[in-house]
C-alpha positions, 0 to 999 in steps of 0.5 A, spaced: 669 821 140 674 821 145 682 820 144 688 822 147 694 826 145 699 821 142 694 815 141 692 812 134 685 812 133 681 809 127 673 809 125 669 808 119 663 809 117 658 809 110 654 815 106 647 813 106 641 817 103 635 819 107 632 812 106 638 809 109 641 806 102 648 806 101 651 812 097 656 808 092 659 814 088 665 818 091 664 825 092 669 830 089 671 833 096 670 829 103 673 832 110 673 830 117 675 836 121 677 837 129 676 844 132 676 847 138 669 849 137 664 850 132 666 858 132 673 857 130 675 857 123 682 854 124 682 847 125 687 842 129 687 836 124 683 835 118 683 829 113 681 828 106 680 823 101 687 826 099 690 825 105 687 821 111 680 818 108 680 812 104 674 808 102 674 800 101 670 796 097 664 796 101 663 803 101 666 804 108 670 811 109 676 810 114 679 816 117 685 814 122 688 819 126 695 818 127 700 819 133 703 825 129 696 828 129 695 830 135 703 831 138 
């Protein structure tokens, strides 16, 4: 993924099993995290089910990075 500071960026995904079946149950926790690198413990941006990740009726999860997230 690539996006620029101040841009709005959206993407969607489905959770699937190893047999490619869609998982319809809502997980207890779900995170999308952006860090400078894999070894950092601090994150630059983090979205969760409670803040920034939504699920639609087709079992797609939507994540939106807002301009204020990247300022």
